[in-house]
C-alpha positions as a printed Julia matrix, in Angstrom:
218×3 Matrix{Float64}:
   3.64    3.39   35.34
   3.14    2.56   38.9
  -0.66    2.8    38.51
  -0.57    0.44   35.53
   1.56   -2.02   37.43
  -0.88   -1.94   40.25
  -3.76   -2.33   37.83
  -2.09   -5.26   36.05
  -1.3    -7.04   39.33
  -4.93   -6.77   40.46
  -6.33   -7.65   37.08
  -7.86  -11.15   36.41
  -7.43  -13.43   33.48
 -10.14  -11.73   31.43
  -8.73   -8.28   31.85
  -5.29   -9.46   31.0
  -6.37  -11.32   27.98
  -8.24   -8.19   26.69
  -5.0    -6.16   27.26
  -2.94   -8.74   25.39
  -5.45   -8.88   22.51
  -5.26   -5.13   22.28
  -1.54   -5.26   22.15
  -1.47   -7.85   19.41
  -4.03   -5.84   17.42
  -1.88   -2.76   17.78
   1.27   -4.51   16.6
  -0.57   -6.09   13.66
  -2.01   -2.71   12.64
   1.39   -0.92   12.77
   3.21   -3.68   10.91
   0.43   -3.47    8.09
   0.61    0.34    8.07
   4.36    0.47    7.68
   4.38   -2.37    5.03
   1.52   -0.96    3.0
   2.89    2.53    3.14
   6.16    1.33    1.63
   4.39   -0.89   -0.85
   1.86    1.65   -2.19
   4.33    4.52   -2.42
   6.68    2.17   -4.4
   3.78    1.07   -6.59
   2.82    4.61   -7.4
   6.42    5.52   -8.4
   6.65    2.38  -10.48
   3.45    3.06  -12.38
   4.4     6.72  -13.01
   7.65    5.52  -14.63
   6.68    2.2   -16.22
   3.52    3.17  -18.16
   5.13    6.04  -20.15
   8.24    3.93  -20.66
   6.15    1.05  -22.17
   4.23    3.2   -24.57
   7.39    4.95  -25.65
   8.95    1.57  -26.66
   9.22    0.64  -30.25
   7.8    -2.89  -29.93
   6.19   -5.26  -27.46
   9.48   -6.83  -26.61
  11.05   -3.42  -25.96
   8.01   -2.54  -23.91
   8.3    -5.68  -21.82
  11.94   -4.67  -21.14
  10.86   -1.26  -20.02
   8.35   -2.93  -17.63
  10.95   -5.28  -16.26
  13.16   -2.35  -15.49
  10.58   -0.08  -13.78
   7.77   -2.42  -12.62
   9.44   -3.65   -9.42
   6.14   -4.75   -7.87
   5.08   -6.57  -11.04
   1.79   -4.81  -11.34
   1.9    -4.26  -15.06
   3.82   -7.29  -16.31
   1.13   -9.78  -15.36
  -1.26   -7.76  -17.55
   1.1    -7.79  -20.46
   1.68  -11.57  -19.96
  -2.02  -12.31  -19.87
  -2.65  -10.2   -22.94
  -0.01  -11.91  -24.99
  -0.39  -15.43  -23.72
  -1.75  -17.98  -26.3
  -5.19  -19.5   -25.85
  -5.41  -23.1   -24.65
  -6.71  -24.86  -27.72
  -9.4   -27.41  -27.23
 -10.87  -25.63  -24.23
 -13.87  -23.35  -23.64
 -11.53  -20.51  -23.21
 -10.52  -20.74  -26.84
 -14.03  -21.0   -28.27
 -14.99  -17.35  -27.93
 -13.92  -14.37  -30.01
 -10.34  -13.22  -29.65
 -11.54   -9.9   -28.1
 -13.6   -11.72  -25.52
 -10.64  -14.02  -24.68
  -8.35  -11.02  -24.32
 -10.77   -9.18  -22.13
 -11.26  -12.18  -19.82
  -7.51  -12.74  -19.46
  -6.9    -9.07  -18.7
  -9.79   -8.96  -16.2
  -8.48  -11.98  -14.32
  -4.94  -10.6   -14.26
  -6.1    -7.27  -13.13
  -8.17   -8.77  -10.26
  -5.1   -10.78   -9.13
  -2.96   -7.62   -8.98
  -5.6    -5.67   -7.16
  -5.9    -8.42   -4.56
  -2.17   -7.99   -3.77
  -2.65   -4.27   -3.5
  -5.66   -4.6    -1.23
  -4.09   -7.24    1.07
  -4.49   -6.28    4.74
  -7.35   -3.82    4.17
  -9.89   -6.11    5.79
  -7.75   -6.58    8.84
  -7.17   -2.81    9.24
 -10.89   -2.25    8.92
 -11.69   -4.96   11.47
  -9.15   -3.61   13.95
 -10.47   -0.08   13.5
 -14.09   -1.01   13.99
 -13.73   -3.57   16.82
 -10.85   -2.28   19.03
 -12.9     0.49   20.75
 -15.56   -2.05   21.83
 -12.97   -4.51   23.07
 -11.37   -1.7    25.02
 -14.8    -0.76   26.35
 -15.48   -4.39   27.34
 -12.08   -4.42   29.18
 -13.08   -1.22   31.06
 -16.49   -2.5    32.13
 -15.06   -5.87   33.16
 -12.18   -4.15   35.08
 -14.63   -1.96   36.92
 -16.81   -4.87   37.79
 -13.79   -6.87   39.03
 -12.49   -3.91   41.07
 -15.98   -3.19   42.71
 -16.33   -6.88   43.57
 -12.87   -6.91   45.23
 -13.67   -3.75   47.12
 -17.06   -4.81   48.35
 -15.5    -8.17   49.53
 -13.0    -6.18   51.54
 -15.8    -3.96   53.07
 -15.57   -0.32   54.03
 -16.32    1.11   50.52
 -15.36    4.82   50.14
 -15.11    7.05   47.1
 -11.24    7.08   47.41
 -11.09    3.21   47.13
 -13.43    3.19   44.2
 -12.04    6.08   42.17
  -8.52    4.52   41.83
  -9.47    1.12   40.32
 -12.18    2.67   38.22
  -9.77    5.33   36.8
  -7.16    2.57   36.1
  -9.79    0.43   34.34
 -10.52    3.39   31.98
  -7.06    2.85   30.53
  -8.55    0.02   28.46
 -10.96    2.39   26.78
  -8.11    4.77   25.94
  -6.12    1.84   24.64
  -8.88    0.73   22.4
  -9.17    4.25   20.87
  -5.3     4.41   20.5
  -5.39    1.17   18.53
  -8.46    2.16   16.35
  -7.52    5.64   15.34
  -4.35    4.81   13.36
  -6.0     1.79   11.82
  -9.07    3.76   10.55
  -6.91    6.54    9.18
  -4.59    4.19    7.46
  -7.46    2.29    5.96
  -8.94    5.41    4.47
  -5.61    6.61    3.09
  -4.67    3.29    1.65
  -8.1     2.99    0.07
  -7.41    6.2    -1.78
  -4.03    5.0    -2.82
  -5.23    1.69   -4.05
  -8.02    3.41   -5.96
  -5.4     5.56   -7.76
  -3.34    2.58   -8.64
  -6.47    0.74   -9.79
  -7.44    3.53  -12.13
  -3.94    3.54  -13.64
  -3.97   -0.25  -14.09
  -7.44   -0.33  -15.61
  -6.36    2.41  -18.06
  -3.3     0.51  -19.04
  -5.31   -2.72  -19.47
  -7.83   -0.92  -21.69
  -5.12    0.65  -23.82
  -3.33   -2.63  -24.18
  -6.48   -4.37  -25.27
  -7.19   -1.74  -27.87
  -3.68   -1.92  -29.21
  -3.73   -5.72  -29.52
  -7.13   -5.65  -31.12
  -5.93   -3.15  -33.61
  -2.85   -5.25  -34.46
  -4.93   -8.38  -34.84
  -7.38   -6.7   -37.26
  -4.5    -5.31  -39.3
  -5.3    -1.62  -38.59
């Protein structure tokens, strides 16, 4: 801790700005990691309970009630609402075949749900890919700043150089410490979102088939 305090006291504005940026990136990444872990675990549990409960219902109204009970994140309800919504008469939306209208409404609702599930993925990927380079820049700048200060003081020795250089390497370690959790979380969340997406697409497909059959009188 003493070494870090000494490094911080000798650091210039660029080095401190890089360190604060790394701290902000780390906080942002961990907030996203904790929030998305809670969200996706909850979404998976909801889907596992809500989909069977919907198909076990005796009618659409009963199925809606089942979704309202289990679908806490409202992943399935928007699909059901989109599928059962009336067409806007007098618009281009209402000119196509009923099957096409239903497919379009379900597709748009599915995309909106997936955007909510994927929220934060781009930030995690950006943090994971850029923080090592930001940390490396902080190290290079810290070494340069330390060498300039030492050379200005004169009497350069290996002991005087090794201390500041070693302390500047903290920035590289900090960059890796920020990047590794973000990259791991991005990969894990991508797999979880993919599993939820497959479940939602299956539900939308089955819902479309059921409504098409009802409309054709089969």
